[in-house]
N, C-alpha and C positions, 0 to 999 in steps of 0.2 A: 699522722700515725702517732700514737702515744709513745712515751719513752719506754714503758713496759713492753709494748708490742715489738719495738725495735730490739730491745735487749734479747728477746727470745726468738725472734725470727732470723736475725743475722747469723747466729751459729748454725742454724739449719741450712742456710744458703751458702755460707762461706767456710765453715770449719768442719771438714770431714771427720775430725777426731772427737767432735762433740757427741755425746751419747744420744742426743735427739736428732742427729743428722740421719736422713734417709737418702741413700745414694740412688741415683736414677736407675741403676741396675737392680736394686732391691725389689723383689716381687713377692707377693703373698704366697705364691705357689712354689717358691724355691725349696728344694730339698737340700739343706746345707750339710748334711752328714751322709756318708755312704751306706749307713745301715739304719733300718727302722727298728724302733723299740718294739720288742715282741713279748716282753715279760721276763724272759730268761737271760737277756743280754744287757741288762741295765748298766752295769759298770762300764762296758765298752761304749755304749750309746752315750752315757753321761759324759765321759771324757771327750768324745767327739763333739758333743754339744757345747761343752765348755770352751773348747778350742774355737769353734765357730762363733760363739758369742763374743769371745775376746777379739777375734778378727774383725767383727762387726762393731766393736765398741759398745756392746749391749749386755755385757755380763751383769752390770749393775741392776738391770731389770729383774734378774732372777736370784741374785745372791744377797739381796737386802742392803746394797750399798747406794742405791739410787731410789730414794723415796718418791712416792707419788705426790706431786704438788697439789695443793688445795685448789679445787675448781673455783671456789668462791673468791679466794684471795689472789690467785695467780692464774687467771683463765687462759692466758696465751701460753704459759708454760705447761699448764695442764693439757691443752690441746696437742702440743708437740709430744708430750709424754704419752698421751693416749694413742696418738698415731703410731709411735714406735711400739708400744705395748701390744697394740692390735696386730702389727706386723709380726712380732715375735710369737703371739698366739697362733697366727696362721702358720708360721714356720713349724711350730710344735705339732700342729695337726697333720702336717705333711711328713713328719719324721717318726710317726708311730703307726703301728698296725691299726686297721679299721676298728677292731674290737676295743681298742684302748681309746680311740677318739671319742666314742660315745660318752665316756666318763669325764671328759674334759671340755666338751663343746660349750658348756654354759659358764665356764670360769670367766671371771672379770679381769684377772691379772696374770701375767706370765709367771710371776712369783708363786701364785697360788697353784698353777699347773705344775711348776717345777717341784714344789713341795709335795703335791699329791702323787706325782710320779715316783718320787723318792720313797714315799711311805708305802 
């Protein structure tokens, strides 16, 4: 295994506070907040989502503090980032009403969805 691969695989396996760590109980279908975004409850939904993202160590994926790594330059880090980003996208789709999901289903990043929902 290359040094680069070890550098980015170890935090996933051993450090639950690393933003790329996916806990064995994390599931794409989790509904992490008690309310679904319906268009009129954005502020309450947003606050609940921020708390959930902080608890999962994933706020950086939506607040622009954790940049997407280069797939060409850092493929192992990109794979881990992409795995977490995809999990968050799935969490988003389960935390909004069905009529809102249609507008976000083709987004590539959690940050993009976060900004679109804000706007």
